[in-house]
NUVO-610479 format. One record per residue (C-alpha): residue number from 1; residue in one letter; x, y, z. Coordinates in nm, 4 decimals, padded with zeros to 6 digits. Each point is the difference from the previous one (the first is absolute). Example, Ala and Ser with C-alpha at 12.3 -4.5 7.8 and 13.67 -1.06 7.14 Angstrom:
BEGIN
<site 1 'a' <01.2300 -00.4500 00.7800>>
<site 2 's' <00.1370 00.3440 -00.0660>>
END
This chain:
BEGIN
<site 1 'm' <00.0000 00.0000 00.0000>>
<site 2 'a' <00.1270 00.3424 -00.0861>>
<site 3 'r' <00.0928 00.2132 00.2951>>
<site 4 'r' <-00.2133 00.3113 00.0277>>
<site 5 'd' <00.1348 00.3463 00.0675>>
<site 6 'e' <00.0091 00.0443 00.3763>>
<site 7 'r' <-00.1630 00.3425 -00.0340>>
<site 8 'n' <-00.3110 -00.1677 -00.1419>>
<site 9 'l' <-00.0233 -00.2556 00.2778>>
<site 10 'g' <-00.2577 00.0331 00.2726>>
<site 11 'f' <00.0590 -00.0766 00.3666>>
<site 12 'f' <-00.0453 -00.3760 -00.0428>>
<site 13 'g' <00.2182 00.0001 -00.3107>>
<site 14 'r' <00.2845 00.1688 00.1866>>
<site 15 'l' <-00.0507 -00.2325 00.2965>>
<site 16 'w' <00.0203 -00.3017 -00.2320>>
<site 17 'd' <00.3164 00.1303 -00.1646>>
<site 18 's' <00.1564 00.0560 00.3416>>
<site 19 'q' <-00.0377 -00.3732 00.0651>>
<site 20 's' <00.1700 -00.1048 -00.3230>>
<site 21 'g' <00.2218 -00.2505 00.1766>>
<site 22 'r' <-00.2993 -00.1754 00.1559>>
<site 23 'h' <-00.2384 -00.0173 -00.2952>>
<site 24 'f' <00.0375 -00.3750 -00.0469>>
<site 25 'q' <-00.0598 -00.0708 00.3698>>
<site 26 'i' <-00.3039 00.2300 00.0123>>
<site 27 'i' <-00.1535 -00.1429 -00.3167>>
<site 28 't' <00.0611 -00.3541 00.1236>>
<site 29 'n' <-00.1729 00.0668 00.3325>>
<site 30 'v' <-00.2956 00.1734 -00.1666>>
<site 31 's' <-00.0316 -00.2836 -00.2535>>
<site 32 'i' <-00.0081 -00.2636 00.2748>>
<site 33 'l' <-00.2594 00.1915 00.1995>>
<site 34 's' <-00.2159 00.0715 -00.3067>>
<site 35 'f' <00.0060 -00.3608 -00.1150>>
<site 36 'a' <-00.0785 -00.1232 00.3528>>
<site 37 'l' <-00.3025 00.2322 00.0243>>
<site 38 'l' <-00.1223 -00.1067 -00.3426>>
<site 39 'l' <00.0485 -00.3687 00.0779>>
<site 40 'w' <-00.1762 00.0303 00.3368>>
<site 41 'g' <-00.2942 00.1787 -00.1599>>
<site 42 'i' <-00.0407 -00.2649 -00.2689>>
<site 43 'i' <00.0267 -00.2894 00.2462>>
<site 44 'f' <-00.2243 00.1525 00.2666>>
<site 45 'l' <-00.2687 00.1500 -00.2241>>
<site 46 'f' <-00.0209 -00.2690 -00.2654>>
<site 47 'g' <00.1725 -00.3096 00.1368>>
<site 48 'l' <-00.1228 -00.0020 00.3592>>
<site 49 's' <-00.3337 00.1696 -00.0739>>
<site 50 'g' <00.0736 00.2616 00.2654>>
<site 51 'p' <-00.2884 00.2342 -00.0951>>
<site 52 't' <-00.2567 -00.2707 00.0799>>
<site 53 'd' <00.1424 -00.0795 00.3440>>
<site 54 'p' <-00.1732 00.2143 00.2675>>
<site 55 's' <00.2924 -00.0479 00.2411>>
<site 56 'k' <00.2369 00.1773 -00.2425>>
<site 57 'e' <-00.2236 00.2839 -00.1149>>
<site 58 'n' <00.2150 00.2624 00.1732>>
<site 59 'i' <00.3051 -00.0766 -00.2171>>
<site 60 'v' <-00.1771 -00.0340 -00.3344>>
<site 61 't' <00.0252 00.3733 -00.0772>>
<site 62 'l' <00.3665 00.0081 00.1039>>
<site 63 's' <00.0682 -00.3008 -00.2225>>
<site 64 'w' <-00.1615 00.1729 -00.3002>>
<site 65 'i' <00.2033 00.3143 00.0646>>
<site 66 'g' <00.3175 -00.2019 00.0495>>
<site 67 'm' <-00.0580 -00.1966 -00.3205>>
<site 68 'l' <-00.0590 00.3229 -00.1952>>
<site 69 'i' <00.3161 00.1590 00.1401>>
<site 70 'g' <00.1925 -00.3216 -00.0654>>
<site 71 'a' <-00.1245 -00.0181 -00.3590>>
<site 72 'i' <00.0975 00.3612 -00.0685>>
<site 73 'g' <00.3390 -00.0447 00.1663>>
<site 74 't' <00.0696 -00.3244 -00.1863>>
<site 75 'f' <-00.1047 00.1540 -00.3326>>
<site 76 'y' <00.2205 00.3098 00.0348>>
<site 77 'v' <00.2909 -00.1204 00.2124>>
<site 78 'g' <00.0215 -00.3578 -00.1289>>
<site 79 'p' <00.1588 00.0901 -00.3368>>
<site 80 'e' <00.2528 00.2255 00.1770>>
<site 81 'f' <00.0890 -00.2830 00.2365>>
<site 82 'f' <00.0728 -00.2392 -00.2873>>
<site 83 'f' <00.2012 00.2719 -00.1747>>
<site 84 'y' <00.2204 00.0433 00.3067>>
<site 85 'l' <00.0134 -00.3774 00.0501>>
<site 86 'e' <00.1302 -00.0381 -00.3546>>
<site 87 'k' <00.2710 00.2575 00.0740>>
<site 88 'k' <00.0944 -00.1869 00.3172>>
<site 89 'q' <00.0251 -00.3286 -00.1920>>
<site 90 't' <00.2185 00.1706 -00.2574>>
<site 91 'l' <00.2309 00.1339 00.2703>>
<site 92 'd' <00.0102 -00.3372 00.1772>>
<site 93 'd' <00.1070 -00.1657 -00.3251>>
<site 94 'i' <00.2752 00.2578 -00.0519>>
<site 95 'l' <00.1267 -00.0383 00.3581>>
<site 96 'l' <00.0533 -00.3713 -00.0664>>
<site 97 'l' <00.2266 00.0618 -00.2996>>
<site 98 'd' <00.3590 -00.1200 00.0313>>
<site 99 's' <00.1260 00.1312 -00.3328>>
<site 100 'r' <00.1455 00.3499 00.0012>>
<site 101 'a' <-00.0924 00.0374 -00.3667>>
<site 102 'e' <-00.3636 -00.0864 00.0730>>
<site 103 'v' <-00.0095 00.2417 00.2926>>
<site 104 'l' <00.1340 00.2748 -00.2284>>
<site 105 'r' <-00.2576 -00.0854 -00.2661>>
<site 106 'r' <-00.2927 00.0164 00.2421>>
<site 107 'r' <00.1414 00.2729 00.2230>>
<site 108 'k' <-00.2375 00.2782 -00.1116>>
<site 109 'e' <-00.2999 -00.2295 00.0365>>
<site 110 'g' <00.1083 -00.0970 00.3503>>
<site 111 'e' <00.0665 00.3594 00.1095>>
<site 112 'e' <-00.3449 00.1128 -00.1166>>
<site 113 'a' <-00.1680 -00.2871 00.1841>>
<site 114 'a' <00.2019 00.0612 00.3174>>
<site 115 'i' <-00.0800 00.3731 00.0074>>
<site 116 'm' <-00.3689 -00.0754 -00.0469>>
<site 117 'l' <-00.0027 -00.2615 00.2783>>
<site 118 'g' <00.1762 00.2097 00.2627>>
<site 119 'e' <00.3088 00.0385 00.2164>>
<site 120 'r' <00.0552 -00.3619 00.0962>>
<site 121 'h' <-00.0020 -00.1135 -00.3630>>
<site 122 'i' <00.2252 00.2898 -00.0993>>
<site 123 'g' <00.2486 -00.1234 00.2590>>
<site 124 'l' <-00.0148 -00.3535 -00.1441>>
<site 125 'm' <00.0604 00.1285 -00.3534>>
<site 126 'r' <00.2937 00.2077 00.1150>>
<site 127 'e' <00.1512 -00.3011 00.1732>>
<site 128 'l' <-00.0321 -00.2037 -00.3200>>
<site 129 'l' <00.1752 00.2688 -00.2066>>
<site 130 'e' <00.2783 00.0359 00.2558>>
<site 131 'l' <00.0399 -00.3780 00.0167>>
<site 132 'h' <00.0742 -00.0070 -00.3729>>
<site 133 'e' <00.2103 00.3181 00.0226>>
<site 134 'i' <-00.2430 00.1959 -00.2142>>
<site 135 'p' <-00.0172 00.3770 00.0637>>
<site 136 'v' <-00.3239 00.0942 00.1721>>
<site 137 'g' <-00.2134 00.2248 -00.2190>>
<site 138 'k' <-00.1094 00.3514 00.0917>>
<site 139 'n' <-00.3526 -00.1255 00.0603>>
<site 140 'l' <00.1227 -00.2068 00.2944>>
<site 141 'i' <00.2852 00.2211 00.1245>>
<site 142 'n' <-00.2248 00.2205 00.2119>>
<site 143 's' <-00.1801 -00.2954 00.1525>>
<site 144 's' <00.1294 -00.0914 00.3445>>
<site 145 'k' <00.1516 -00.3447 00.0094>>
<site 146 'i' <-00.1657 -00.2284 00.2497>>
<site 147 'n' <00.2482 -00.1234 00.2550>>
<site 148 't' <-00.0057 -00.3376 00.1655>>
<site 149 'q' <-00.1634 00.1224 00.3189>>
<site 150 't' <-00.2838 00.1795 -00.1822>>
<site 151 'd' <-00.0592 -00.2997 -00.2238>>
<site 152 'f' <-00.0106 -00.2223 00.3078>>
<site 153 'l' <-00.2625 00.2213 00.1639>>
<site 154 'v' <-00.2129 00.0007 -00.3157>>
<site 155 'n' <00.0189 -00.3777 -00.0297>>
<site 156 'e' <-00.0942 -00.0431 00.3634>>
<site 157 'k' <-00.3395 00.1596 -00.0572>>
<site 158 'w' <-00.2665 -00.2686 00.0034>>
<site 159 'w' <-00.2246 00.1536 -00.2662>>
<site 160 'n' <00.2819 00.0751 -00.2451>>
<site 161 'n' <00.2026 -00.3188 00.0335>>
<site 162 'p' <-00.1152 -00.2973 -00.2119>>
<site 163 'e' <00.2990 -00.2018 00.1263>>
<site 164 's' <-00.2236 -00.1488 00.2683>>
<site 165 'v' <00.0202 -00.3082 00.2182>>
<site 166 'i' <-00.2791 -00.1761 -00.1909>>
<site 167 's' <00.1691 00.0693 -00.3346>>
<site 168 'r' <00.3066 -00.1837 00.1344>>
<site 169 'q' <-00.2048 -00.2834 00.1509>>
<site 170 'l' <-00.1897 -00.0486 -00.3280>>
<site 171 'p' <00.2699 00.0622 -00.2633>>
<site 172 'g' <-00.2181 -00.1550 -00.2702>>
<site 173 'l' <-00.2431 00.2923 00.0229>>
<site 174 'g' <00.2107 00.2653 -00.1703>>
<site 175 'l' <-00.2975 00.2359 -00.0097>>
<site 176 'l' <00.0390 00.0578 00.3731>>
<site 177 'r' <00.3257 00.1860 -00.0713>>
<site 178 'e' <-00.1823 00.2483 -00.2213>>
<site 179 'l' <-00.0832 00.3137 00.1983>>
<site 180 'i' <-00.3573 00.0196 -00.1312>>
<site 181 'f' <-00.0874 -00.3556 00.1099>>
<site 182 'h' <00.1863 00.0465 00.3291>>
<site 183 'r' <-00.2191 00.3022 00.0788>>
<site 184 'i' <-00.3172 -00.1753 -00.1158>>
<site 185 'l' <00.0752 -00.2872 00.2383>>
<site 186 'i' <00.0547 00.2411 00.2910>>
<site 187 'f' <-00.3184 00.1911 -00.0836>>
<site 188 'i' <-00.2211 -00.3091 -00.0339>>
<site 189 't' <00.1316 -00.1729 00.3126>>
<site 190 's' <-00.0308 00.3205 00.2049>>
<site 191 'i' <-00.3611 00.0586 -00.1048>>
<site 192 't' <-00.0873 -00.3667 00.0531>>
<site 193 'l' <00.1578 -00.0106 00.3451>>
<site 194 'f' <-00.1722 00.3236 00.1044>>
<site 195 's' <-00.3380 -00.1320 -00.1195>>
<site 196 'l' <00.0405 -00.3316 00.1821>>
<site 197 'l' <00.1032 00.1683 00.3256>>
<site 198 'w' <-00.2787 00.2577 -00.0217>>
<site 199 'n' <-00.2585 -00.2704 -00.0648>>
<site 200 't' <00.1252 -00.2053 00.2948>>
<site 201 'i' <00.0294 00.2828 00.2522>>
<site 202 'f' <-00.2626 00.2560 -00.1018>>
<site 203 'g' <-00.2175 -00.1784 -00.2552>>
<site 204 'i' <-00.0779 00.1013 -00.3575>>
<site 205 'a' <-00.3555 -00.1274 -00.0361>>
<site 206 's' <-00.3200 00.1751 00.1042>>
<site 207 'k' <-00.3020 -00.1677 00.1499>>
<site 208 'e' <-00.3096 00.1600 00.1408>>
<site 209 'g' <00.1341 00.3465 -00.0780>>
<site 210 't' <00.3371 -00.0259 00.1747>>
<site 211 'r' <00.3364 -00.0798 -00.1593>>
<site 212 'e' <00.1681 -00.1964 00.2760>>
<site 213 'y' <-00.0164 -00.3564 -00.1235>>
<site 214 't' <00.2921 -00.2185 -00.0976>>
<site 215 'i' <-00.0340 -00.2326 -00.2971>>
<site 216 'd' <00.1081 -00.3446 00.1161>>
<site 217 'l' <00.2010 -00.1200 -00.3008>>
<site 218 't' <00.0026 -00.3594 00.1245>>
<site 219 'e' <-00.3791 -00.0113 00.0026>>
<site 220 'r' <-00.0199 00.2038 -00.3211>>
<site 221 'f' <00.2218 -00.2403 -00.1930>>
<site 222 's' <-00.1831 -00.2960 00.1534>>
<site 223 'g' <-00.3188 00.1180 -00.1677>>
<site 224 'l' <-00.1954 00.0838 00.3147>>
<site 225 't' <-00.2778 00.2543 -00.0435>>
<site 226 's' <00.0747 00.1736 00.3311>>
<site 227 'f' <00.3592 00.1192 00.0341>>
<site 228 'h' <-00.0264 00.3381 00.1784>>
<site 229 'h' <00.1275 00.0423 00.3565>>
<site 230 't' <00.0307 00.3018 00.2268>>
<site 231 'a' <00.3532 00.1431 -00.0232>>
<site 232 'p' <00.2602 -00.0758 00.1096>>
<site 233 'h' <-00.0190 -00.3574 -00.1210>>
<site 234 'f' <00.2728 -00.2458 -00.0976>>
<site 235 'd' <-00.0290 -00.3065 -00.2209>>
<site 236 'p' <00.2635 -00.2501 -00.1245>>
<site 237 'v' <-00.0016 00.1032 -00.3666>>
<site 238 's' <00.0350 00.3709 00.0841>>
<site 239 'i' <00.2892 -00.0683 00.2374>>
<site 240 'i' <00.1782 -00.2163 -00.2593>>
<site 241 'l' <-00.0487 00.2656 -00.2684>>
<site 242 'i' <00.1221 00.2791 00.2309>>
<site 243 'l' <00.3146 -00.1962 00.0842>>
<site 244 'f' <00.0633 -00.0918 -00.3641>>
<site 245 'v' <-00.0506 00.3525 -00.1374>>
<site 246 's' <00.2110 00.1469 00.2843>>
<site 247 'f' <00.2829 -00.2389 -00.0881>>
<site 248 'l' <-00.0347 00.0843 -00.3694>>
<site 249 'l' <00.0086 00.3741 00.0685>>
<site 250 'y' <00.3001 -00.0352 00.2326>>
<site 251 's' <00.1844 -00.2004 -00.2666>>
<site 252 't' <-00.0108 00.3008 -00.2345>>
<site 253 'r' <00.2513 00.1795 00.2269>>
<site 254 'p' <00.3441 00.0801 -00.1516>>
<site 255 'y' <00.2323 -00.2964 -00.0214>>
<site 256 'n' <00.3087 00.0145 00.2179>>
<site 257 's' <00.2512 -00.2789 -00.0497>>
<site 258 'k' <00.1146 00.0375 00.3623>>
<site 259 'g' <-00.3355 00.0283 00.1690>>
<site 260 'n' <-00.2216 -00.2273 -00.2133>>
END
């Protein structure tokens, strides 16, 4: 996209330009949230028949609004996300090159991708050029090189570090080392765990005008017609699911060869 003259930019345009090094991260987060809202709306409103369930009437409107926002966000931000993702894949491919001649051939392409993706990727591109004793271009000269300590702090962040414990425990699932799928896993497990705990402790179902009833998942899955209990209420299936999802969420923490 062509860069507009800063004088013609409004407040939000200038704010967006000021975050140029974080565009990929912002777009990724918005894409995940938008898709999650859209997916929830489709499942709840059309898959689970939420609008016809009297106990869920208070979240039907919110689900419609969320699905609309998610659809708009996915429609507008989705293409940008895949554009940035393509640039990241291009840079990742270049960073794996061992041939100095190939690095020189794709140098401009890599520099453009790195600048678009932000400071951390600029640092990686600079390191690659210096490794092959290639002069760093003017586009990267003014970018601060990320030192070992800063890179360590960035990698230690749970949300931004796809090198997780579960990705090491399940090496066959390479998708878990992709940042987008790492964040999706954290988001889904967090929402699921919160919902299970809220249902168990406070209740999510309404009965006789009050929303203080826990859905007993053991009885629900057993096919019983009556599965509502006054909160708090614990049942075997809920406890097993809470423990499993908690373990899954905890396994998305950053991998540490010394501590894991």
